[in-house]
C-alpha positions in Angstrom: 8.0 -7.2 12.1 11.7 -6.7 12.0 12.0 -5.4 8.5 15.3 -4.2 7.0 16.0 -1.9 4.1 17.9 -3.2 1.1 18.7 -1.3 -2.0 18.8 -3.5 -5.1 20.6 -1.9 -8.0 18.4 -3.5 -10.6 18.8 -1.2 -13.6 16.4 -1.9 -16.5 17.4 -1.6 -20.1 14.8 1.2 -20.6 11.3 2.1 -19.5 9.9 3.8 -16.4 11.2 1.6 -13.7 14.8 2.2 -12.9 15.3 0.5 -9.6 13.7 -1.5 -6.8 13.7 -0.5 -3.2 13.1 -3.5 -1.0 12.0 -3.5 2.6 11.5 -7.2 3.3 11.2 -9.2 6.5 12.7 -12.3 4.9 15.9 -12.7 2.8 14.0 -15.4 0.9 11.9 -12.7 -0.7 14.8 -11.2 -2.6 14.5 -13.7 -5.5 10.8 -12.9 -5.7 11.6 -9.1 -5.9 14.3 -9.7 -8.5 12.0 -11.9 -10.7 8.7 -10.1 -10.4 9.3 -6.3 -10.0 8.8 -6.1 -13.8 5.1 -7.2 -13.4 4.3 -3.8 -11.8 3.2 -1.3 -14.4 2.5 2.4 -14.5 -1.1 3.2 -15.6 -2.3 6.5 -17.0 -5.6 7.7 -18.3 -5.8 10.6 -20.8 -8.3 13.0 -22.3 -7.9 15.3 -25.4 -7.4 18.9 -24.3 -7.2 21.9 -26.6 -6.9 25.6 -26.0 -7.6 28.6 -28.3 -8.6 26.3 -31.2 -5.3 24.4 -31.2 -5.1 20.8 -32.1 -6.2 18.6 -29.2 -3.5 16.8 -27.3 -3.8 13.9 -24.9 -3.3 15.1 -21.3 -2.9 12.8 -18.4 -5.8 13.1 -15.9 -5.6 9.8 -14.0 -2.7 7.8 -12.7 -2.0 4.6 -10.7 -0.2 1.3 -10.3 -1.2 -1.9 -12.0 -0.2 -5.5 -12.1 0.4 -7.7 -15.2 -1.6 -10.8 -15.4 -1.3 -13.7 -17.9 -2.5 -13.6 -21.5 -1.9 -9.9 -22.1 -4.2 -8.7 -19.3 -3.5 -6.4 -16.3 -5.4 -5.3 -13.2 -5.4 -1.8 -11.7 -7.6 0.5 -9.7 -10.7 1.8 -11.5 -9.9 5.4 -10.5 -6.6 5.1 -12.4 -8.5 4.6 -15.7 -11.9 6.3 -15.2 -13.4 9.7 -14.4 -16.6 10.4 -12.5 -19.7 11.4 -14.4 -21.9 14.2 -13.1 -23.9 11.6 -11.2 -20.7 10.4 -9.6 -20.4 7.1 -11.5 -16.9 6.2 -12.6 -16.8 6.0 -16.4 -13.8 4.3 -18.0 -11.6 6.4 -20.2 -11.1 5.6 -23.9 -7.4 6.6 -23.9 -5.5 4.4 -21.3 -1.8 3.9 -21.5 0.5 1.6 -19.5 4.3 1.6 -19.1 5.9 -1.7 -18.7 9.4 -2.2 -17.4 12.0 -2.3 -20.2 9.6 -1.3 -22.9 7.6 1.5 -24.5 4.2 2.7 -23.4 1.3 0.8 -24.9 -2.4 1.3 -25.2 -4.8 -0.5 -22.9 -8.6 -1.0 -22.7 -10.8 -1.4 -19.7 -12.7 -4.7 -20.3 -14.0 -5.5 -16.7 -14.8 -3.2 -13.8 -15.7 -3.7 -10.2 -16.7 -0.2 -9.0 -17.5 -1.3 -5.4 -13.9 -2.4 -5.0 -12.3 0.2 -7.3 -10.8 -2.4 -9.6 -10.5 -2.7 -13.3 -9.2 -5.4 -15.7 -7.3 -4.1 -18.7 -6.6 -5.7 -22.1 -3.2 -4.9 -23.5 -2.0 -5.3 -27.1 -1.2 -8.7 -28.5 2.6 -8.3 -27.9 1.9 -8.0 -24.2 0.9 -11.7 -24.0 4.6 -12.7 -23.8 5.2 -10.5 -20.8 6.0 -12.4 -17.6 3.2 -12.6 -15.0 3.0 -14.6 -11.8 0.5 -17.4 -11.3 -2.6 -16.7 -9.2 -2.6 -18.5 -5.9 -5.8 -20.3 -4.8 -4.4 -21.3 -1.4 -6.1 -19.8 1.7 -4.0 -17.3 3.7 -3.8 -17.2 7.4 -2.9 -14.5 9.9 0.9 -13.9 10.1 1.7 -15.1 6.5 4.5 -12.9 5.1 3.9 -11.2 1.8 5.6 -8.8 -0.6 3.8 -5.6 -1.7 4.9 -3.6 -4.8 4.0 -0.2 -6.1 5.2 2.4 -8.7 7.0 5.4 -7.4 8.1 7.6 -10.3 10.9 5.8 -12.0 11.2 3.1 -9.4 9.2 0.1 -8.1 8.9 0.2 -4.3 8.8 -3.3 -2.7 7.8 -3.6 1.0 7.5 -6.6 3.3 4.1 -7.0 5.0 2.2 -9.8 6.7 -1.4 -10.9 6.8 -3.3 -9.3 9.8 -6.7 -10.8 9.1 -8.7 -12.6 6.4 -12.4 -11.8 5.9 -13.7 -13.7 2.9 -11.9 -12.3 -0.1 -10.7 -9.2 1.8 -7.2 -9.3 3.3 -6.0 -6.9 5.9 -2.2 -6.5 5.8 0.3 -4.5 7.9 3.9 -3.9 8.5 6.5 -1.3 9.4 5.5 1.0 6.6 2.2 2.4 5.5 1.0 1.1 2.1 0.0 4.4 0.5 -1.5 5.2 -2.9 1.6 4.1 -4.7 0.6 0.5 -3.8 -3.1 0.7 -4.7 -3.6 -1.7 -7.7 -0.2 -3.3 -7.0 0.5 -6.9 -6.2 0.9 -9.0 -3.1 3.2 -11.9 -3.7 4.0 -14.9 -1.4 7.4 -16.5 -0.9 6.8 -18.8 -3.9 6.3 -15.9 -6.2 2.5 -16.4 -6.6 0.1 -13.5 -6.8 -2.1 -13.8 -3.7 -3.9 -10.4 -3.8 -4.1 -6.9 -5.2 -3.9 -3.9 -3.0 -7.1 -1.9 -2.7 -7.6 1.8 -2.2 -7.8 2.4 1.6 -7.5 5.6 3.6 -7.2 3.4 6.8 -5.4 0.1 7.4 -4.1 -1.5 4.3 -6.5 -3.9 2.6 -6.3 -6.2 -0.5 -8.6 -8.4 -2.5 -7.7 -12.1 -3.0 -6.3 -13.6 -6.2 -9.4 -15.8 -6.2 -11.6 -12.8 -6.6 -9.4 -11.5 -9.4 -9.8 -14.9 -11.1 -13.6 -14.6 -10.9 -13.3 -11.2 -12.5 -11.3 -12.7 -15.3 -13.9 -15.4 -15.7 -16.6 -12.7 -16.3 -15.0 -11.6 -19.7 -16.4 -14.1 -22.3 -15.7 -11.8 -25.2 -17.7 -8.8 -23.9 -17.1 -5.8 -21.8 -18.4 -6.0 -18.2 -18.9 -3.4 -15.5 -20.0 -5.3 -12.4 -21.9 -4.0 -9.5 -22.2 -6.2 -6.4 -19.3 -8.6 -5.9 -19.0 -11.9 -4.2 -16.8 -10.7 -1.3 -17.1 -10.0 2.4 -17.4 -6.2 3.1 
């Protein structure tokens, strides 16, 4: 892929994300990056910590990238909002905070989890329902389709052009000139029409993602109750 590096001076009014770095194979992706970089959020899990009898303060113990969904929801990696129990099971934290572009930090709650994929759905406060989110795509992807991956890197959103390498059920293999490291886990994959087609998964090998169709099924599992799923309807 002949990718090129473009620096977009997209200053935000306030908030954690100050700029977007775009490595894209297609100039047509620039409007997508301009429009949707604000859908990428910074996710933190906290626990109360005290020393020498002092008042407990919330200390950040987990961190990751997330993606805004419609209706005040977001998706992120489960390890960004949970800690392992002595038995090794990830237990969601009670104190989860997200930072959205151009706004203050806000509380979030884990309402659905898919431990086998390291994914979690978050509910945000009512005011988050007005935040922009991309529609989920139900179209099938094919090998070679160009996509845009986004992740949080400190005070910036990193945007990288990738393409589909293989499709195995709901699991997408993607690749490009740049490795999609932990900054992208939990971040979105967008197509040229600005639709959410997948969420990057934690992977120590070739980059993988889960389809937007699977994310929709996770959303459909939340009829007013908290759900921690086990097995999922996806190809390994």
